[in-house]
NUTOR-71249 format. One record per atom (N, C-alpha, C): x, y, z. Coordinates in steps of 0.1 Angstrom, whole numbers, plus 2048, in hexadecimal, padded with zeros to 3 digits. Last residue first. Layout:
N
XYZ/...
***
This chain:
462
5C2DA326D/5D0DA4271/5CFDA627D/5A6D94267/5AED9E26A/5B9D9F270/59DD76256/5A1D7A264/5A9D89262/584D7223C/593D72240/598D7924C/578D61227/578D65235/583D66237/565D6520A/56FD65213/573D6721C/54FD5E1F1/54FD661FF/55ED5C205/54ED661CF/554D591D9/556D631E6/533D681B7/538D6D1C4/53ED631CD/535D5B192/535D5A1A4/537D661AC/52AD61177/533D6C17D/530D6718D/52AD4F156/522D52165/52CD5516D/521D4C137/52AD5013C/524D5514E/512D2C12B/50ED3C132/51DD3E138/51BD14123/50CD1711F/508D2A122/531D0C12C/52ED0D11C/525D1411A/53ED25146/53CD1713D/537D18132/556D36159/54ED35148/54AD2414C/55AD4C173/556D3D16F/551D3C160/567D67186/562D61178/565D54173/566D721A2/56DD6B19A/563D6118E/568D891B5/563D8A1AD/56AD7F1A8/566D8A1DC/56FD871D4/562D841C6/560D971FD/559D921F0/560D931E7/568D9321E/56CD96216/566D90204/560D9C23A/55BD93232/560D9C227/578D9625B/574D9E24F/56CD98243/56ED8E27B/575D8626E/56CD90265/580D90298/573D96291/57DD90284/58BD7B2B3/58BD802A4/580D8429F/590D762D1/587D732C7/58CD812BE/598D5D2ED/59CD662E2/593D6A2D7/5A0D5430C/596D58303/59AD622F6/5ABD3B324/5AED4B31D/5AAD4830F/5A1D2C341/5A2D3232F/5A3D3C32B/5A7D1F354/5ABD27359/5B0D2C344/599D07358/5A3D03351/5A8D0E350/587CFD378/58AD0836E/596D07366/572CE337F/57FCE937C/57FCF7374/556CD8383/55FCDC38F/56ACE338C/543CEB369/549CDE36D/54ECE637C/549D08359/53FCFD35B/548CF335F/556D2736B/54DD20363/549D11367/54DD43386/54FD38382/54CD2F373/559D5C394/559D59386/558D4A384/560D653AB/55AD6E3A3/55BD6A398/566D4D3C6/565D4E3BA/55DD583B6/572D383DF/56BD453DF/56ED4A3CF/56CD1A3EF/570D203E5/56BD2E3DF/570D1040E/565D17405/571D1E3FF/572CEB41A/579CF7418/570D0040D/571CDE43B/568CE142F/56ECF042B/587CC4442/582CCF441/57BCD4437/584CA7445/586CAF44E/587CBD44F/574C90436/572C9E436/573CA5446/589C79447/57EC7A43B/578C87440/5A7C7044E/5A0C7A452/598C7D447/5BCC50455/5B5C5944F/5A9C62451/5D8C40460/5CCC4845F/5C7C5245A/5DFC2944C/5E8C2F45F/5DDC35465/5D8C1143D/5D6C1E440/5D7C2144F/5ECBFD426/5EEBFE433/5E4C0C435/5F1BE140F/5EFBF1410/5E5BF341B/60CBC840A/5FDBCA410/5FABE140F/624BC2401/61CBC73FA/609BCA400/630BD541E/635BC7412/62DBCB402/61DBEC422/627BDE42A/625BD3423/61BC0A41A/61ABFB414/626BF2420/602C26424/611C1E420/610C13420/5F2C4442E/5F6C3642E/604C32429/5E1C5D43A/5EFC5943F/5EFC4843D/5CEC7642E/5D0C6A434/5DFC68433/5ADC8A42C/5BDC8B42F/5BFC79433/598C9F416/59CC95421/5AAC92422/582CB9418/58ECB7416/594CA8421/564CC5403/566CC040F/579CB940E/556CE83F6/55ECD93F9/563CD2403/543CFD3EB/548CF33F6/54CCEB3F2/54CD183CF/544D0D3D9/545D083E6/55BD1E3B0/555D253BF/549D1E3C4/570D043A3/564D0E3A3/562D143B3/594D013A9/586CFE3A8/57AD053A6/5A9D093AC/5A8D0A39B/596D0039E/5C4D133BD/5B7D0E3BE/5B1D143B1/5E6D033BD/5DED123B8/5CFD0D3B9/5FBCF93DA/5F5CFB3CE/5EAD063C8/60ACE33F0/608CF33EB/600CF23DC/608CD140C/606CD1400/606CDD3FA/61FCC6428/619CD5420/616CCF414/622CB7446/622CB8437/619CC4433/638CAD460/633CBA45A/631CB7449/63FC96474/63EC99465/638CA6466/64BC88491/644C93490/644C9547D/658C6A49E/655C76497/64DC7B494/64DC524B0/652C5F4B5/653C6E4AD/661C3B49B/653C3D4A3/65AC4A4AE/66BC47479/66BC3F485/663C4648C/665C40454/661C4B463/664C42471/674C40436/66CC3A440/66FC4044F/66BC5541B/674C49422/66DC47430/65EC5F403/65BC4F403/665C4A40F/652C7A3F3/657C78400/656C64404/64CC823DC/64FC893E3/656C853F0/63DC783C5/64CC763C8/654C7E3CF/621C7D3C2/62AC8D3C0/63BC893BE/617C653C5/614C683B9/621C763B5/61FC653E4/624C593DB/624C5C3CA/614C793F2/623C7A3ED/628C6D3E7/5F6C803DB/5FBC7C3E8/60BC7B3E4/5D6C923D3/5E3C883D2/5EAC853DC/5BDC993C5/5C2C973CE/5CAC923CC/595CA43BA/5A3CA33B8/5ABC9F3C5/57DC983BF/57FCA13B3/58ECA13AE/561C843CA/572C863CA/575C8C3BA/543C873D3/54AC873C8/558C893CA/534C923EC/53FC843E7/543C833E1/523CA73E9/51CC993E2/529C913E6/539CBB3EB/532CB73FC/526CAA3F4/556CB13DD/54ACB83DA/543CB33EA/576CA93EB/56ACA43E0/55ECB03E4/599CA43E6/590CAF3E8/586CA63E4/5B4C943FC/5A9C963F1/59FCA23F0/5D7C8B402/5CFC94407/5BEC933F7/5F1C7C411/5E8C7E409/5DBC8740C/60DC6B41A/606C7341D/5FEC7C410/61CC4541F/616C53410/60EC5C41A/63DC3D42F/62DC4342B/62BC4D424/654C2B42D/64EC30423/644C36424/64FC1744C/655C1A43D/64CC1C432/64CC2746B/642C2245E/64DC23455/649C1F48E/64EC23484/648C1A476/630C2C49F/638C2249C/63EC24492/624C474A1/621C3E4AD/62DC334AB/629C63491/62BC57491/62CC524A1/618C8048B/61EC7A497/61CC6748E/611C97475/60EC8A475/619C87480/600CB3465/60CCAC46F/60AC9F476/5FACC444A/5F8CBC451/602CB745A/5EECDE436/5F7CDA43E/5F0CCB447/5E9CEC415/5E2CE241F/5EFCDB426/5E7D0D406/5EFD0240D/5E8CF8417/5DFD1D3EA/5DCD183F5/5E3D0B3FB/5DCD3B3D5/5E1D2D3D4/5E0D2D3E4/5C3D403BE/5C8D453C8/5D4D393D0/5ACD393B0/5B7D3B3A8/5C1D3E3B1/597D3F3C9/599D3B3BC/5A1D403B4/59ED443EB/599D493E0/59BD443D0/590D32404/59AD313F9/598D3B3EB/58CD2B427/585D31418/591D34410/596D2143E/58DD16436/587D1B42A/5B5D2B44C/5A9D2E442/5A0D2343F/5D3D3D454/5CBD2F455/5BED33451/5E9D4D43D/5E0D4A448/5D7D40447/5FCD4F429/5FED45434/5F5D4443E/5F4D59414/5F8D62419/5FED5E428/5E5D49402/5F0D4C401/5FAD5640C/5D7D35425/5D7D39412/5E4D41410/5D4D1242D/5DCD2242F/5D8D2A422/5C3CFC442/5CAD04439/5CFD0E439/5CFCE045B/5C7CEB454/5CDCEF448/5D1CC5472/5D1CCA465/5CACD9465/5E6CB148A/5DECBD485/5DECBE478/5E7C94486/5E8C9A496/5E1CA9495/5E6C7847A/5E4C8647B/5DEC8F484/5FCC5C484/5F0C6448A/5EEC6D484/605C3A481/608C4747D/5FAC5347F/5F7C27488/605C2648C/60DC34484/5DDC2A48A/5DFC30492/5F0C31492/5CCC1C476/5D2C1347F/5D8C1C489/5ACC2B46E/5B8C2546D/5C1C1F479/591C4546B/599C39472/5A8C36469/57CC6046C/588C5B470/58CC4D470/56AC75462/56AC68463/576C67463/55EC9846D/565C8F465/567C7D46B/547CAB462/545C9E46A/54FC94464/549CCE46C/54ACC1462/548CB746A/53BCF146A/53CCE0472/53FCD8469/54ED0C468/547D0145F/544CF8465/552D26482/558D1D476/54CD12472/543D2C496/546D38486/548D2D47F/545D214AB/538D204A5/539D24497/55DD214AF/55AD114AD/54CD174A6/560D3C4B9/567D374AA/563D2B4A8/551D374CC/550D434C4/556D3E4B7/563D254DE/556D254DC/54FD2F4CF/57DD354DF/579D284D8/56ED264D6/57FD564DC/57AD4F4E6/577D424DB/58DD684CD/593D5D4CD/58DD534D6/578D7C4C9/57DD784BE/584D6B4C0/576D844E0/56DD804DF/571D764D2/591D924E9/58ED844EE/580D7D4E8/590DA74D8/59AD9C4D1/595D8E4DB/57CDB44E4/577DAE4D7/583DA44D2/58CDBE4FB/580DB84F9/57DDB04EE/5A2DC94ED/5A3DC14F6/597DB44F6/5A7DDC4CE/59CDDA4DA/59ADCD4E1/5B2DCF4B9/5BADD84C3/5B3DD74CE/5B5DB04AE/5ACDBE4AE/5B1DC44BA/5BDD98496/5C2DA34A3/5B9DAC4A0/5AFD7948B/5B0D8C485/5B0D94495/5ADD61491/5BAD6948F/5BAD7648D/595D51493/59BD5949C/5A8D5C49B/58CD4647C/592D3D480/598D46489/579D5A475/576D4F474/57ED4647C/58DD6E470/584D7047B/57FD63479/599D6A458/59DD6A462/595D68470/584D6D446/58DD64448/596D5F456/581D8844A/574D8444C/57BD72450/598D9443A/599D9244B/58AD8A44D/591D88420/5A0D89429/59BD88437/57BD95420/578D8941D/586D85424/585DB241C/57DDAF425/57BDA2425/594DB0403/59BDB4411/58FDB241E/584DAA3F1/58CDA33F5/593DA5406/575DBD3F2/56DDB03F3/579DAA3F9/57FDDD3FE/57FDD73F2/579DC73F8/572DE941B/57ADE8415/576DE2407/56CDEA43F/567DEB435/573DEE429/56CDDD464/576DE2457/569DE144D/560DD547A/56BDCE476/576DD6470/545DE248A/54EDDF481/559DE047C/533DCC4A1/541DD949D/543DD348F/527DB54AA/51FDBF4A7/526DCF4A4/535DA14A2/530DA24B1/529DB24AE/540DB0486/540DA5491/53FDA749D/540DB7465/53BDB6472/53EDAA478/54BDC944B/550DBC450/54ADBD461/53EDD442B/544DD7436/545DC843F/54EDD7406/54ADCB412/54EDD141E/546DE33E7/54DDE43F1/546DDA3FE/53BDD83D0/54BDE33D2/54DDE13DC/532DB33CC/533DC13D2/53DDCA3D1/531D9F3BD/52ADA63BA/523DB43C0/546D8F3C2/543D8F3B4/539D9A3B1/545D893DE/555D8F3D9/552D943C9/52FD803E2/532D8E3E7/53ED903DF/530D683D7/526D713D3/528D833D8/543D583E3/544D5B3D6/538D683D0/536D5A400/543D663FE/545D633F0/51BD5740D/522D52402/52BD5F3FB/50ED65421/516D60424/520D55419/4FFD8541C/504D79419/511D73420/4F1DA4415/4F7D9E421/4F7D8F41B/4F4DC6403/4F0DB53FE/4F7DAE40B/4E1DDA3F6/4EADDA3FF/4E6DCC401/4E8DF23D5/4E3DE43D9/4E9DE23EB/4D8E0A3C3/4E2E073D1/4DBDFB3D4/4DEE123A6/4D7E0C3AC/4DEE093B8/4E9E15386/4ECE1D392/4E3E1B39B/4E4E01372/4D7E0E375/4DAE1A37F/4F7DF1379/4F6DFA36D/4EDE04370/4EBDE638F/4F6DEE391/4F9DF3386/4D5DD8385/4D5DE4392/4DFDEC390/4E2DC3374/4D8DCF370/4D6DD9377/4EADB938C/4F6DBB380/4EEDC737B/4D5DAD39B/4DEDB839F/4E8DBD391/4CCD9F381/4C5DA5384/4CEDB238C/4E0D88384/4DDD93376/4D7D9B377/4D6D7D3A0/4E5D8739D/4E8D8E391/4C1D74399/4C0D7C39F/4CED8039F/4C6D6338B/4BCD6C37E/4BBD75385/4D5D4E397/4DED5338B/4D5D60385/4BED453A7/4CBD503AD/4D6D593A1/4B3D37396/4A8D4439B/4B5D4B39F/4C6D2238F/4C0D27383/4B7D3938B/4C5D193AA/4D5D1E3A2/4CDD2B399/4ACD1F3C1/4B1D183B9/4BED223AF/4ACD343E1/4A9D313D3/4B0D283CC/4B9D383F4/4A9D2E3F8/4A9D273EA/4C5D513F7/4CDD3F3F4/4C5D343F7/4BAD693F6/4BDD603E8/4C8D533E6/4BDD7040E/4B2D6840C/4B1D613FE/4D2D7E41C/4D2D71419/4C3D64410/4BFD9B415/4C4D94421/4C6D83424/4C2DBA403/4BFDA7401/4C8DA340D/4B5DD53FA/4BADCE406/4B9DC1405/4BBDEE3E1/4B5DE13DE/4BDDD83EF/4AFE0A3D9/4B6E053E3/4B1DF83E2/49DE163C8/4A9E1C3C8/4B1E173CD/483DFF3B7/48BE053C3/498E0C3C0/46BDF63A6/475E013A2/47CE063AD/462DE13AE/45CDEB3B1/466DF73AF/470DC53A8/467DCF39A/45EDDA3A0/47DDBF3B7/487DC33B3/47BDC93A8/465DB23CA/473DBD3D1/47EDC63C4/45ADA43C0/454DAD3C0/45BDB53C6/46ED8F3BA/469D943B1/463DA23B3/473D883D5/481D8D3CF/475D953C2/459D7A3D8/45ED853E6/467D8C3D9/458D633C8/44FD6F3C8/456D7F3CF/472D563D1/46ED5B3C4/465D623C3/46AD533E9/47AD593E7/473D603D8/456D3E3E9/457D4A3EF/460D513EC/461D283DC/458D303D2/458D3E3D7/473D223EE/47AD243E4/46ED2F3DA/467D17401/46DD24403/472D263FB/443D0F3F8/44FD0B3F8/458D1C3FB/423D1E3FE/42DD1C3F9/43BD173FE/40BD2240D/40ED10408/41AD0E3FC/40BD3A415/40ED2E423/411D2041A/404D46401/411D44400/416D3C40C/3E4D383F1/3ECD3E3F9/3FAD3F3FC/3E9D3A3CC/3E6D343D9/3EAD3C3E4/3EED483B6/3E0D4B3B8/3DDD413C4/404D423AE/407D4E3B5/3F7D523B4/408D293A2/405D2B3B4/403D383B7/40AD26389/3FAD2C38D/3FDD2A39E/42AD2F389/422D30381/411D32388/442D42390/439D3539B/431D31394/452D5738B/452D49383/44CD3C387/45AD6F38E/45AD64399/45BD58393/45CD7C376/468D7A37B/465D6F389/441D7A36F/44DD77365/456D72369/438D8C387/433D7B385/43AD76378/442DA337D/442D9D38A/442D8B389/438DAA362/44ADA8368/44BDA0372/41DDB036B/423DA3360/432DA0362/41EDC237E/419DB4381/41EDAA376/41FDDA379/429DD737A/428DC837A/406DE7373/40CDE736D/41CDDC36C/3FCDE138B/3FADD8382/3FEDD7371/409DF339C/406DE739E/405DDE391/3FBE0A390/409E0B391/40FDF8393/3DDE04397/3E4E0838B/3F0E04386/3E2E053B5/3DBDF93AD/3E1DF93A2/403E1A3BA/3F2E163BC/3EEE0D3B4/41BE133D7/413E163C9/406E143C7/424E123EE/420E1F3EA/41DE233DE/42DDFC3FC/436E073FB/434E113F5/412DF1403/41ADF340C/428DFE407/40BDE93E8/404DF93EB/40FDFB3F9/422DD63E3/41FDE33D9/417DEF3E0/415DC43FB/420DC93F3/423DD63F0/3FADC03ED/3FDDC53F9/40CDCA3FA/403DB23CE/3F9DC23D1/3FDDCA3E1/40CD9B3DA/412DA63D1/40EDB63D1/3FCD913EC/402D953F0/40CD9F3E7/3E7D863D5/3E4D8F3E2/3EED9A3E5/3F8D773C9/3F8D7F3C0/3EED8E3CA/3FDD613DF/40AD693D8/405D743D1/3E0D683F1/3E7D613EB/3F3D673E6/3E3D6641A/3E1D6C409/3E5D65400/3EDD5F42F/3E1D55428/3DCD5E41B/404D6C432/403D5A430/3F7D57429/40DD89424/405D8342E/401D7442C/42ED95428/428D8E422/41DD8942F/443D9F435/43DDAA42E/433DA4427/45AD88438/455D97436/44DD9A430/45BD6A42B/44ED6F430/44DD7D436/47DD6B430/46ED6642C/463D67433/48BD8A431/48AD7A436/47ED79432/495D9F422/49DD9E42F/499D91432/492DB340B/48FDA840A/498DA1416/487DD1401/490DCC40B/48ADBB406/48DDF23F4/484DE73F3/48FDD93FA/487E153F8/48FE083FB/485DFD3F7/48DE333E7/485E283EB/48CE1C3EB/4A8E4C3FA/4A0E403EC/496E383F0/4BDE4D40F/4B6E54408/4B5E4A3F9/4BCE48433/4B9E45426/4B2E4E41F/4CFE4B44F/4C4E50445/4C5E4A439/4CFE40472/4CFE3D463/4C9E4645C/4DDE48491/4D3E4B487/4D7E44479/4E0E3E4B5/4E4E3F4A8/4D9E4449D/4D1E254CB/4DEE2C4C9/4DDE314B6/4C2E104C3/4C2E164CD/4CBE204D1/4ADE0F4A6/4B7E104AB/4B5E134B9/48EDFE49D/496E0749F/4A3E094A8/48BDE7485/48EDE9490/48FDF6493/47FDEF468/478DE046E/47CDE447A/490E02456/482E03461/47DDFB469/4A4DFA448/493DF8446/48ADFC44D/4B5DFB45B/4B6E0644F/4A7E02448/4B0DE946E/4B3DF6473/4AFE01465/4B6DD445C/4A6DD1465/4A8DE1467/4CFDD4459/4C5DD344E/4B8DD6452/4D8DCE473/4DADDA46B/4D4DDE462/4D0DB747B/4CADBF483/4CCDCC47A/4E3DA5466/4D0DA6462/4CADB346E/4FCDA9470/4F5DB0465/4E5DAE463/507DA248B/4FBDB0488/4F7DB347E/511D8C494/51AD98490/50FDA148B/501D7148D/503D7C49C/509D8849E/51BD6247B/50FD65484/50BD6848F/533D7946E/52ED6A472/520D6D47D/532D8E451/535D8A460/531D7D463/52DDA6437/52ED9A43D/52DD9A448/519DB8421/51CDB342E/51DDA9431/522DC9401/51ADBE40C/524DC4418/512DDF3EB/519DDF3F6/516DD13FE/514DF13CE/50DDE43D4/518DE33E0/50CE103C7/516E053CC/50EDF73D1/4F7E243BD/4FFE1A3B6/508E133BB/501E3D3DA/4FAE343CD/4FFE2F3C5/516E2F3F8/511E393EE/506E353E0/512E2B418/512E2640F/50AE2C402/523E2A437/51FE3342B/51DE2D420/51FE22455/521E1D447/51CE26441/528E1B477/528E2346E/52DE21461/520E0F497/522E0C48A/523E1647F/51FE094B5/523E164AF/526E1349D/510DE84B2/51ADF74BE/524DFC4B8/4F8DD64B7/500DDD4AE/505DE74B9/4F4DC34C4/4F1DBE4BD/4F9DC54B2/4FFDC44E9/4FDDCC4E0/4F9DC24CF/4F0DBC501/4F3DB74FA/4F2DBE4EF/4EBDB9528/4EFDC451C/4F3DBC511/4D5DA853C/4E6DA8536/4E2DB1529/4C1DAD557/4C2DA754B/4D3DAD549/4B7DBB56D/4B3DAC56D/4BADA955C/4C4DD2588/4C4DCF578/4C2DC2578/4ACDD85A2/4B9DD659E/4B9DCF58C/491DE05A7/49DDEB5A5/4AADE659F/476DD5597/482DD159D/48ADE059D/45CDDF593/45DDD759E/46ADD45A2/455DEB57A/45EDF0580/45FDED592/449DD9566/442DE056F/44CDE957B/464DD0557/459DDA552/44DDDF55B/46BDC256A/474DD156A/46ADDA562/45ADAC56E/45CDB557B/464DC4579/45EDA3552/451DA855A/454DB1565/479D9B551/474DA454B/46ADAB54E/478D88568/47FD91568/47CD9F55D/468D7255D/464D7B566/46BD8A569/477D68546/46FD71544/467D78550/49AD65553/48CD65554/483D6D54B/4B1D75545/4AFD63548/4A4D6154F/4B3D8D52A/4ACD85537/4AED7553C/4C2DA551C/4BDD9951B/4BAD9252B/4BADC0506/4BFDBF516/4B7DAE515/4CEDCE4ED/4C1DC44F0/4C5DC04FF/4D1DE84D5/4D7DE34E6/4C8DD94E5/4E3DF44BC/4D7DEE4BF/4DCDE54CC/4F2E144AF/4F4E064B8/4E5E014BD/504E23499/4F6E1C49A/4FCE114A7/511E3C490/514E33497/504E324A1/4FEE3D473/506E4A47A/502E42489/4FEE3644E/4F9E3245D/502E37467/4EEE3C434/4F6E4343E/4F3E3E44E/4E7E3740E/4E3E35421/4EFE3942A/4F0E483FC/4DEE3E3F9/4DDE3E409/4FBE633F2/4FAE5C3FD/4F0E543FA/4FBE783E0/4FCE6B3DB/4FEE5F3E5/4F8E903ED/4EDE8E3E1/4EFE7D3E0/514E923FA/506E91400/4FCE8D3F8/521E9F3E0/520E933E8/519E883F1/513EB33DE/511EAA3D4/512E9C3D6/51BEC23F6/510EC23EF/50CEB73E6/537EC13F0/533EBB3FD/524EB83FC/536ED03D6/53DEC73D7/53CEBF3E6/52FEE83E5/528EE43D9/52BED73D5/542EEF3F8/536EED3FC/52AEE63F2/558EF13E2/55CEEA3EE/54AEE63F5/54FF0D3D7/554EFF3D0/551EF13DD/551F1C3F1/547F183E7/548F0C3DF/56DF1F3F7/55EF1B400/554F133F7/577F2A3DD/579F1C3E0/56FF123E9/56DF403DE/568F3C3D4/56BF2C3D5/565F4C400/56FF4A3F3/568F413EA/54AF5B413/552F4C40F/55AF51403/552F7142F/550F6F420/554F6141E/542F7244D/550F71447/54CF70437/
***
């Protein structure tokens, strides 16, 4: 059958589209056999047991992902969701049980501390070892050495065995090697969280350079602010399955629901897993709540919701969020005061308010009553981790009474793609005007000489 002009055009378009694919993951699965006893593994390997002695665990189950050249794609999910397994299969460290992975381009991967390094070698020797493994000649590595050492910035320690390095020095050298070998695809798995804030800033600046150069970045992190800021697209994994992919905001919103077991999945088995209290408890950040008070009034429930009313512990910067507190009164209390405060992880109290400051509720409560209190506000704190404390207090005559306080009740994660200086963002509006330089001739006379001065006048463009 003769091809029409449209058929030929479509084929050429498809060919160009395929050429732009950097990584294609097709129905990828990774199965592990879990044995109760080492002896069971030995018996099965020797063929001495006809009965199956293991449980099947799918670290990945039928996952499809297509990443195009020039994209920065993030992979997020709770611990044990299959993120690291996915990256190890893509880089060839692990073999899949089922499915295929196609990679178009030179990969440089920073998977975990120590990967690809000989602990007995010096940092310099490991630079040459890694470069040789990737396929560079000694002359090519010599040409890149200065850039690598300058980026790593570990000084004379480069001549010491890497087994003596701190984790920060280790990741500095590993990342410096990874980005200076001219990769077409850069894969990073959580390793940057080890470095200090200045090194992290330098690494993320390199991410921006790579994106501008049209290189591909595959990025796994629990730092949702970095995912939101740098990624064009995000893939969400949970218990080895892909829940979805889309914009960072869309996937982060779903991830927040997964963390608290509120994401509805059509598949019943998956839904049961998401609503398993033990799994949810393992996923949500642990806090160490300190409580005290007379318990005349008791905080019996507390949580946060985002601007869509979804329970969460992660809040988008500049977005609205609501603090919910339910209080049971065991005894009558005259004019109870409901309060919250937010502090940083070092314990510095940053902000907070109460119903007395807000002039919102100063009535008495009877024994047996339950009050639902909500504080709604806009999040203007910088991206990072914070702790929320709650309280019910009041006055009995001139005496201040604490009925119930919960310190560090909730760990709040603020997600931001733009941080300013300090704790609080003033939501500054910047205006820059271009000034025109005008030169006017003005004649001045003195007794001895006629002098002509140039007067410079700065005027803003209208």
